[in-house]
C-alpha positions, 0 to 999 in steps of 0.5 A: 583491499577496499576501504569499508567507507567507500562510495561503492561500499556504502551504496552496496550496504544501503542497497542490502538494507533497502531490499531487506526492508522491502522483503520484510513488510515493516514499516520504515521506522520499525525495520531501522529500529529492529535493525539499529539503522539511523532512520533519516540515513535510510530515508536519504538512500531510498529516495536516492535509489528511487530517484535513480530507478534502482529501487521501485516506488512503493506500490499504491494501496487501495483504500478498500472503498468502492464507487457508490453511484445513485440510483435514478429513484430517490432513496436508492443506491446502486452499487457497482463492486470492482468484480463487476457484481452491481446491487441496484435498489439499495434502500434503508429498509433492505440495508441489513440484506445487503450487509450479509450479501456484501459479508458474503461475497467478501 
């Protein structure tokens, strides 16, 4: 019978914890607190698994910002949204309308 504290047992234990954390949607710290895990140990194993390619790196989150490009005319903007929609001629005067359109698109 294997000792409970063998390297294989620890690896399996922490892999299970990391998988559960990824499925939880919680922050690392919140998950560790909720599951009575040592946070530095959790971080060590997560880095180890990522370095070894066992656990994928965290996905990059979108900032929610979109590029804003200045139009040719002074005082006007062109907004190009990720969906491909382009709003041109945005000025301070029509900004409430643009905000309404963006809210409807969102």
